[in-house]
C-alpha positions in Angstrom: 19.2 9.3 6.3 20.2 6.3 8.4 18.4 3.1 7.6 19.6 0.9 10.5 17.1 -0.1 13.1 16.6 2.1 16.2 17.6 5.3 14.5 15.3 8.1 15.6 13.8 9.2 12.3 11.0 11.9 12.5 7.9 9.9 11.6 4.3 10.8 11.5 1.7 8.1 12.1 -1.9 8.9 11.0 -4.5 7.6 13.4 -7.8 8.5 15.1 -10.8 6.3 16.1 -12.8 8.3 13.6 -11.2 6.3 10.8 -13.3 3.3 11.9 -16.3 5.0 10.3 -15.1 3.6 6.9 -17.4 0.7 7.4 -19.3 -1.2 4.7 -21.2 -3.3 7.3 -20.8 -6.4 9.5 -20.6 -8.9 6.7 -18.2 -7.1 4.5 -14.5 -8.3 4.4 -13.1 -4.8 5.0 -14.0 -4.9 8.7 -12.8 -1.7 10.5 -11.8 -3.9 13.4 -8.6 -4.5 11.5 -7.6 -0.9 12.0 -8.6 -0.8 15.7 -6.5 -4.0 16.3 -3.6 -2.6 14.4 -3.6 0.7 16.3 -3.8 -1.2 19.6 -0.8 -3.5 18.7 1.2 -0.5 17.6 0.6 1.1 20.9 1.2 -2.1 22.9 4.6 -2.5 21.1 5.5 1.0 22.3 6.0 2.5 18.9 4.0 5.6 19.5 6.3 6.5 22.4 9.4 6.6 20.4 11.1 10.0 20.6 10.7 11.0 17.0 7.2 9.6 16.4 4.1 11.9 16.2 0.5 10.8 16.0 -1.4 12.9 13.5 -5.2 13.0 13.4 -6.7 12.9 9.9 -9.1 15.5 8.6 -11.9 15.3 6.1 -10.4 16.3 2.8 -12.2 19.1 1.0 -13.9 18.7 -2.4 -11.0 20.7 -3.9 -8.5 18.3 -2.5 -10.5 15.3 -3.7 -10.8 17.0 -7.1 -7.0 16.8 -7.5 -7.5 13.1 -8.4 -11.3 12.7 -8.8 -13.9 14.2 -11.1 -16.5 16.7 -10.0 -19.3 14.4 -11.1 -17.9 11.5 -9.1 -17.5 13.5 -5.9 -21.0 14.8 -6.2 -22.3 11.2 -6.7 -20.4 10.0 -3.6 -22.0 12.9 -1.6 -25.4 12.0 -2.9 -25.0 8.3 -2.0 -23.6 9.3 1.4 -26.8 11.2 2.1 -29.1 8.5 0.6 -27.6 5.1 -0.2 -30.6 4.3 -2.4 -29.3 7.0 -4.8 -25.9 5.3 -5.4 -24.9 5.2 -9.0 -23.9 1.7 -10.1 -22.4 3.1 -13.3 -19.8 4.9 -11.1 -19.1 1.8 -9.1 -21.1 2.9 -6.1 -23.7 0.7 -4.3 -22.2 -2.6 -5.6 -21.6 -5.7 -3.5 -17.9 -4.9 -3.3 -18.3 -1.2 -2.6 -21.8 -0.7 -1.1 -23.1 2.7 -0.2 -23.7 3.7 3.4 -24.7 6.8 5.2 -21.7 9.1 5.9 -19.5 7.4 3.2 -18.3 10.7 1.8 -16.9 11.9 5.1 -15.5 8.5 6.1 -13.7 8.1 2.7 -12.6 11.7 2.6 -11.1 11.4 6.1 -8.8 8.6 4.8 -7.7 11.0 2.0 -7.1 13.7 4.5 -4.8 11.4 6.4 -2.7 10.6 3.4 -2.6 14.2 2.3 -1.4 15.2 5.8 1.3 12.5 5.6 2.4 13.9 2.2 2.4 17.4 3.5 4.5 16.5 6.5 7.1 14.9 4.3 7.1 17.6 1.7 7.5 20.4 4.3 10.2 18.6 6.2 8.0 18.2 9.4 8.7 14.5 9.0 11.0 12.3 7.0 8.6 9.4 6.9 4.9 9.1 7.4 2.5 6.2 7.7 -1.3 6.1 7.1 -2.0 2.4 7.7 -5.7 3.1 7.3 -5.2 4.4 3.8 -4.1 2.7 0.5 -7.5 2.7 -1.3 -5.8 2.0 -4.6 -8.7 0.7 -6.8 -10.7 4.0 -6.9 -10.3 5.7 -10.2 -10.8 9.3 -11.3 -14.6 8.7 -11.8 -15.0 5.2 -10.3 -15.4 3.4 -7.0 -14.1 -0.1 -7.1 -12.9 -3.0 -5.0 -13.8 -1.6 -1.5 -12.3 1.8 -2.5 -14.3 5.0 -2.7 -11.7 7.7 -2.9 -8.0 7.1 -3.8 -6.0 8.5 -0.9 -2.7 7.1 -2.2 -3.1 9.0 -5.4 -4.1 12.1 -3.6 -0.9 11.9 -1.5 1.1 11.6 -4.7 -0.7 14.6 -6.2 -0.2 16.7 -3.1 3.6 16.0 -3.3 3.7 17.1 -6.9 1.6 20.2 -6.1 4.1 21.0 -3.3 7.0 21.2 -5.8 8.2 17.6 -5.8 9.5 16.8 -9.2 9.1 13.0 -9.3 7.3 10.4 -7.2 7.8 6.7 -7.2 4.7 4.7 -6.2 5.3 1.1 -5.2 2.3 -1.2 -4.6 2.7 -4.7 -3.1 -1.0 -5.4 -2.4 -2.1 -8.8 -3.7 -4.5 -6.9 -6.1 -3.3 -4.7 -8.9 -3.1 -1.0 -8.1 -5.2 -0.2 -11.1 -6.8 3.0 -9.8 -3.6 4.7 -9.0 -2.0 3.6 -12.2 -5.0 4.9 -14.2 -4.9 8.3 -12.5 -1.2 8.8 -13.4 -1.2 6.8 -16.6 0.0 9.7 -18.8 2.0 11.7 -16.2 5.8 11.2 -16.6 6.4 12.6 -13.1 5.0 9.5 -11.5 6.2 6.0 -11.8 3.8 3.3 -10.5 5.1 -0.1 -9.8 2.7 -2.8 -8.9 3.5 -6.4 -7.8 0.3 -8.4 -7.5 -1.3 -11.8 -8.1 -2.0 -12.2 -11.8 -5.2 -10.7 -13.2 -5.9 -14.1 -14.7 -7.0 -15.4 -11.3 -7.7 -12.3 -9.2 -9.7 -9.0 -9.3 -9.4 -6.5 -11.0 -8.1 -8.6 -13.9 -5.5 -6.1 -15.0 -1.9 -5.3 -14.3 0.1 -7.2 -17.0 3.5 -6.4 -18.4 2.2 -4.7 -21.5 0.6 -1.9 -19.5 3.5 0.6 -19.6 1.9 4.0 -19.4 0.4 6.5 -21.8 1.9 8.2 -24.9 3.6 10.9 -22.8 4.7 8.6 -20.1 5.8 5.3 -21.6 7.7 3.2 -19.1 6.2 4.8 -16.0 3.5 2.2 -15.4 5.2 -1.0 -14.3 3.4 -4.3 -13.6 4.6 -7.7 -12.4 1.8 -10.2 -12.6 2.8 -12.9 -10.0 1.7 -16.5 -10.6 -0.9 -17.8 -8.2 0.5 -19.3 -5.0 3.9 -17.7 -5.7 5.1 -17.8 -2.1 7.9 -15.8 -0.3 10.8 -16.7 -2.5 9.0 -15.7 -5.7 7.7 -12.3 -4.6 11.0 -11.4 -3.1 12.8 -12.4 -6.3 10.4 -10.3 -8.3 10.7 -7.3 -6.0 14.4 -7.3 -6.0 14.6 -8.0 -9.8 12.5 -4.9 -10.7 12.0 -2.3 -8.0 15.5 -1.2 -7.1 16.7 -1.1 -10.7 13.8 1.1 -11.9 13.8 3.3 -8.8 17.5 4.1 -9.4 16.9 4.8 -13.0 13.8 7.0 -12.3 15.5 8.9 -9.5 12.4 10.0 -7.5 12.4 12.7 -4.9 9.9 10.9 -2.7 8.5 7.4 -2.5 4.9 6.6 -1.8 4.1 2.9 -1.1 1.0 0.8 -0.6 1.4 -2.2 1.7 -1.7 -4.2 1.4 -1.1 -7.4 3.4 -3.8 -9.5 1.7 -1.0 -11.4 0.0 -0.6 -13.4 3.2 -1.1 -17.2 3.1 -4.0 -16.9 5.6 -5.9 -14.1 3.8 -9.3 -15.4 2.8 -9.5 -13.5 -0.5 -6.2 -14.1 -2.3 -3.8 -16.9 -3.3 -0.2 -15.6 -3.1 0.8 -17.4 0.1 3.1 -14.7 1.4 4.3 -14.5 5.1 4.4 -11.3 7.2 8.2 -11.9 7.3 8.4 -11.4 3.5 6.0 -8.4 3.7 8.4 -6.9 6.2 11.4 -7.5 3.9 9.7 -5.5 1.2 8.9 -2.7 3.6 12.6 -2.6 4.4 13.4 -2.6 0.7 11.3 0.5 0.1 12.7 2.3 3.1 16.2 1.6 2.1 15.5 2.9 -1.4 14.0 6.1 0.1 17.2 6.5 2.2 19.4 5.9 -0.9 17.5 8.1 -3.4 15.2 10.5 -1.6 17.0 11.6 1.6 14.7 9.1 3.4 11.5 10.8 2.3 8.8 8.1 2.3 5.0 8.0 2.6 3.5 4.6 3.4 -0.1 3.4 3.4 -1.9 0.2 4.2 -4.4 -1.3 1.8 -6.0 -4.7 1.5 -5.9 -7.3 4.3 -8.8 -9.4 5.5 -7.4 -11.7 8.2 -8.1 -9.1 10.8 -6.8 -10.7 13.9 -3.5 -12.5 13.1 -2.2 -10.9 9.9 -3.2 -7.3 9.4 -2.1 -6.0 12.9 1.3 -7.7 12.7 2.0 -6.6 9.2 1.2 -2.9 9.7 2.9 -2.8 13.1 6.0 -3.9 11.2 5.3 -1.0 8.8 5.3 1.5 11.5 8.4 -0.1 13.1 10.3 -0.1 9.9 9.4 3.5 9.2 10.2 4.8 12.7 13.4 2.7 13.0 12.2 0.6 15.9 13.7 -2.8 16.6 10.7 -5.1 16.0 11.8 -8.4 14.4 9.9 -11.6 13.4 11.2 -13.1 16.6 9.7 -10.3 18.8 7.0 -11.6 21.1 3.5 -10.3 20.5 2.5 -8.3 23.7 0.5 -10.6 26.0 -2.1 -7.9 26.7 -2.8 -7.6 23.1 -3.2 -11.4 22.7 -5.5 -11.4 25.7 -7.7 -8.7 24.2 -7.9 -10.6 20.9 -8.9 -13.8 22.6 -11.5 -12.1 24.8 -13.0 -9.8 22.2 -12.9 -12.0 19.1 -12.5 -15.6 20.5 -9.3 -16.0 18.5 -5.9 -17.2 19.6 -3.4 -14.7 18.2 0.2 -15.6 17.2 2.8 -15.5 19.9 5.5 -14.0 17.7 5.4 -11.0 15.3 6.7 -13.2 12.4 5.6 -16.4 10.9 8.8 -18.3 11.5 9.7 -18.9 7.9 12.9 -19.2 5.9 13.3 -16.2 3.7 15.8 -17.4 1.1 15.3 -16.3 -2.4 17.2 -16.3 -5.7 18.6 -13.0 -6.9 18.3 -12.2 -10.6 22.1 -12.5 -10.9 22.0 -16.3 -10.5 20.2 -16.5 -13.9 16.9 -16.7 -15.7 14.9 -19.9 -15.8 12.6 -20.0 -18.9 10.7 -22.9 -17.4 9.8 -21.0 -14.3 6.4 -19.2 -14.3 7.7 -16.5 -12.0 10.9 -15.9 -14.1 8.8 -15.6 -17.3 6.6 -13.0 -15.6 9.5 -11.0 -14.3 11.3 -11.2 -17.7 8.1 -10.0 -19.5 8.1 -6.9 -17.3 11.8 -6.3 -17.6 11.6 -6.6 -21.4 8.7 -4.2 -21.6 10.1 -1.5 -19.3 13.9 -1.7 -18.8 15.0 -0.6 -22.3 12.8 2.5 -21.9 15.1 3.5 -19.1 18.4 2.5 -20.7 18.5 -0.8 -18.7 19.3 -4.3 -20.0 16.4 -6.6 -19.3 18.8 -9.6 -19.0 21.6 -8.3 -16.8 20.8 -5.0 -15.0 
């Protein structure tokens, strides 16, 4: 498939206002306004009017569909808490400060799963080449555990649906600031799925996992890949890490489809994390995933959102870039933010939104080919991952 901008690539975008029901309350960081503002900016940029773009409404996933990645006991517990939040089971991660229970939580969470399953089905069937569910990406939820604002793991459910549809291998790439621990755990011992997570080190950020030695279970060694990025890494570091690990392992693994999670909480203005990344760098990683899908998977790519808690200036721009990159639209960091959208943000939220889609940064980074610096924290982290994983795929950790 063509990867250049402005190519009309059949793309499904999952969206409906019903997704705003995933709402932990007015004081919780995961404010559903971030989705409403994103959908509005995507529309105002004209992306939904592109000839090959279709808007797909999510549905509430069935218990059987949820059961492909979650236990029966856990689904029943979510249903119980959904009907009566006072019955939330803390031992299953429900009703905590991070993941509080609320009326209707089962339906709201299962709807996000239905959106990502619909995206996976569209790609598997050929109805679309690419699909985006920017309201998804709930990557902390485990098989029997709610965690980190995540109740059901829609990203994992989309991967499983692809496998159940006959796809042989799926590459899952997660660039959220937080480790994609739930998705990793669900596919820990499944050699058909490679999970790659680049995230702020668990030494300083929830969930405290995601280190180089986590490489997968006995039947799938080398299919769990983790790059623990030093705190305050910045653009040059995360792009060096991405391009030093992801393309090499993707080519060695040879997936049939790529599923990616694009949490934008790595941004310098995010209130919960410390990586200090720009939306420009986030866009470069989106392009990197898209180009790998074009090279290895005939373009087949399912993308989700994830974390992101600066709801007015960061999340909408980052995920508008995601839809633009997936659909082949020409939206660059220099593109002006639509004036109507900026007016809406100012009048509705009292915030002055950025005038440009990008952050106006210099995106230079060192490729791995220029050499390894043992005195650099980032290089040591990348090398730890390469040493742990690359030999398991016939790759040289020093040179490939």
